[in-house]
C-alpha positions, 0 to 999 in steps of 0.5 A, spaced: 736 407 541 739 409 534 738 404 528 744 399 527 748 399 521 749 391 522 743 386 524 744 382 530 742 376 531 741 372 538 741 365 538 739 361 545 740 353 545 735 351 551 734 344 554 729 343 559 730 351 561 722 352 562 724 356 569 730 360 566 728 362 559 723 367 560 728 371 564 733 371 558 728 373 553 725 379 557 732 381 558 734 381 551 727 384 549 728 390 554 735 391 551 733 392 544 727 396 546 721 392 545 719 386 541 717 390 535 725 391 534 725 384 532 719 383 528 720 383 520 725 381 515 728 388 516 728 388 523 734 390 526 734 384 531 732 377 531 731 372 536 732 365 535 731 359 541 733 352 539 729 347 543 734 341 544 729 336 545 727 338 551 722 334 556 719 340 559 715 346 558 721 350 554 717 350 548 711 352 551 714 358 554 718 360 548 711 360 544 708 366 548 713 371 545 711 372 538 717 376 536 722 370 538 723 364 533 723 357 535 727 352 532 728 344 534 734 340 534 733 333 536 740 332 536 743 333 543 749 338 544 749 346 545 754 347 539 749 342 535 743 347 537 748 353 536 749 351 529 742 350 527 740 357 530 746 360 526 744 357 519 737 359 520 740 366 522 740 373 518 745 377 522 751 380 520 753 379 528 750 373 532 750 373 539 750 366 542 747 366 549 746 360 554 738 360 556 740 362 563 744 368 561 741 375 561 744 381 558 745 388 562 743 395 560 748 398 555 751 391 553 748 391 546 750 398 544 757 397 547 758 390 542 755 394 536 760 400 537 766 395 538 765 391 531 763 397 528 770 401 530 774 395 528 773 391 522 778 386 524 774 384 530 771 377 529 769 376 537 767 379 543 766 375 550 766 376 557 766 373 564 759 371 567 756 375 573 753 369 577 747 373 580 744 367 585 751 364 588 753 366 595 758 371 596 764 366 598 762 363 591 762 369 587 769 371 590 772 365 588 769 365 581 771 373 580 778 370 582 778 365 577 775 370 572 782 374 573 786 369 573 783 367 566 784 373 563 791 373 565 791 366 561 788 369 555 792 375 555 798 371 555 796 366 550 793 372 545 798 377 546 805 373 548 804 366 545 799 368 540 796 361 540 789 362 542 784 367 545 778 365 550 771 366 549 765 365 554 761 360 550 754 362 553 756 369 552 759 371 546 758 375 539 761 373 533 761 376 526 757 371 522 762 372 516 768 370 520 764 364 523 762 361 516 770 362 514 772 357 519 766 352 518 761 354 523 761 350 530 764 343 532 758 340 533 762 333 535 763 338 542 757 336 547 759 341 552 766 342 555 771 345 551 767 348 545 768 355 547 776 354 547 775 350 540 771 356 538 776 361 540 782 358 538 779 357 531 777 364 530 783 367 533 787 364 527 783 369 522 782 375 527 781 379 533 778 375 539 777 380 545 775 377 552 774 383 557 770 384 563 766 390 559 762 385 556 760 381 562 753 378 563 749 376 568 748 368 569 745 363 573 751 359 578 747 353 578 752 348 576 757 352 580 753 351 586 751 344 585 758 341 583 763 346 587 766 353 585 773 349 585 771 343 582 768 347 576 774 352 576 779 346 575 775 342 570 774 348 565 782 350 566 783 343 564 779 342 558 781 349 556 788 347 555 786 340 553 783 343 547 789 348 546 794 343 546 791 337 544 785 339 540 780 335 544 777 336 551 779 333 557 772 331 560 767 328 555 761 328 559 757 333 563 751 333 568 744 336 567 743 341 573 736 343 575 733 346 581 725 347 582 723 353 580 729 355 578 732 356 585 740 355 585 743 360 590 741 355 596 745 349 593 751 347 596 757 343 593 755 336 592 762 334 595 765 338 600 770 333 601 773 334 593 772 341 594 777 341 600 782 337 597 782 341 591 783 347 595 789 344 599 792 342 593 792 349 590 794 352 596 800 347 597 802 348 589 802 356 591 807 355 597 811 350 593 812 355 587 813 361 592 818 358 596 822 356 589 822 363 587 824 365 594 830 360 594 832 362 586 832 369 588 836 368 594 841 364 590 842 368 584 
């Protein structure tokens, strides 16, 4: 691996993640070429975990990694923890990852090359690949990702109103994040990535691409349902874009014994059914309207 011209900091907020955080840290360590690449003030990389007032063994797991800096943020909220990590970081680029997310081979080099090639680029991000979901849910989430990319394209290149970011898998240029005043720490969960995308889009290029996909756990989708989560994320994205506030202000803590989530079924199949029925009805009504107007014209 060649020497960087830009230092890359990994910042990982963690709340009760003792079953997942080791996988995240192991993947990063392997991807950067070993723990020695993140040791010392002149290291090419640094890894910072911000324990967001966990009540389990998260900190104990992190402490086993001598090349990882462990911080504590007692005030709850992913954005609050990200900002705490950012304030302590030294990288020219900052990768914000969820604690159940894993970088894939080649991802770091791709990110670094992208930023080095384009000085106007301020953020890159991509959708998650959920490794622990059943096949049917993976198909639904990939369909949602494709629709999200279309929305991103329209908003960024046609309307020029905003962009899109996957909050748990985004790399931001540090100078750009400082310029916009950092994260909005008033946002606890939903809408935090949409808010960041909107503000960064005003000062530079924010790219959302499948090339920057990362592996992640689909435990929340497995528990709450793919259609429910798709609708919820969509509503919050547009609420932030239009009204500058999230539609959903609370979130549930999703945890499974030993980190297993793929075996879980949606909490409310009835809700999933009605969402699917409503979406199908809207689709057919729209198709019928288009066909009618096309015929009358």
